[in-house]
C-alpha positions, 0 to 999 in steps of 0.5 A: 419184231413181227418181221423177225425170223424167230417170230415168223417161225413160231407163228408158223409152228403155232398155226400148224399146231392149231390145224392139227388140234381140231375138236373131235365131232360129237358123233365120234365121241359118242361112238367111242363112249358106246363102244366102251360101254358095250365092252364094259357090259360084256365084261360084267356079263362074262364075269357073272356067267363065270361065277355062276358056272364055277359055283362062286358066290357073287359076294366074293366079288366084294372081297378086296383081294378080288377087286384088286386082282380085277382092277390090275389084271382084267381090262375093264375089271375095275368096272365090275359092280358090287354083288348087290348090283350084279344080282339085281341088274345082271343075274336076271339076264344070265338066268334068261340066257341060260333058260333059253339055251336049255330050252333050245337043247331040249327040242 
């Protein structure tokens, strides 16, 4: 059986698959995660900025229709947190950025 054509053919296919299926290095996995995390934070900051500039209350982000729209049509839109976390974590950053922008324009 070990010398049959079928066995040797399948053994070669199995060894070829094992060569192709190497585990990704930890650095590659971490780099992928950090890129996704950066994109997520960027989407959230842009969403908060858009809401502030358009005078849209952050509570509107909690509405089920808005959640469904973001998840369906915006890349990483499902990762936008609820309004209380937007206010606590991301609104101060937007406030500081706008303050610095206004101060630099006054000079």
